[in-house]
C-alpha positions, 0 to 999 in steps of 0.5 A: 500500500502506497500511503504517500500516493493515497495522501498526495494523489486524490484521483488515485484515492478516488479510483481505489474507492471506486474499485472497492465499491464496484467489487462490493467491498465498500458500501454506502449505508444509512447512519447507524449510531448503534453500529458505531458504538458496537465497533468502539466496544469491540475495539475496547474489548480487543484491547482488554484481551491484549491487556490481560495477556500483556504479561505473557511475553511468549505470546507477542504474536497474539498481542499484535493480533489483538492490537490490530483488531482493536485498531481495525474496529476503531477504524470501522467505527469511524467509517461507519460514522461517515456512512460506509461499510467495508469488507476489506482492510485496505478499503477501510484505510482508504476510506479513513484517508478520504473521510478524515484526512485534512489539508495543512490549513485545517490541520493547524486548526484541528490537528488532533482530530484528523487521521494523519499520514503517520497513523495511516502508515501505523495502520498499514504496518500493524496490518502487515505484522498482524498477518505475519503474527497470524500466519508465520511460523516465526515469533519475531516481535520484540517487547518494544514493538508490542509496547509501541503499537500498544501506545499508538493503538490506545492513542488512535482509539482515544482520538476516534472517540474524540472525533465521534463526539464532535 
């Protein structure tokens, strides 16, 4: 996934969204505050699972998986809030970029309530690590990697809740 291109080339971003809509991986939906709340609850539920198992260093791969799904459900809450459903992880991130990224001028006003390029990159990196954790026979994740993701995911969930309160 080329995060830089998605942020810098709006026609490319729109073509990606159109592709996923045509393939029924993205759909427009009616507003559904209950579904938004359910995704936030699921994000926190997965984060709770992570916290319960944080002390078991031999399961860092599953900690990555739990953190990823916390992030993913927070992301689903955001896109649901804007009237979309997604059945594809890549489609979800492009909707986040489309619906929640902002211009430089806007960033000066509401920087803390936007999805930044670094957060989109974190989503992409965590998605890849979740895939590796789920399917690789190696357990390559360090405690530091897990802690960094934990901090970033908690920050993202907090930011998601702030955005949804607007």
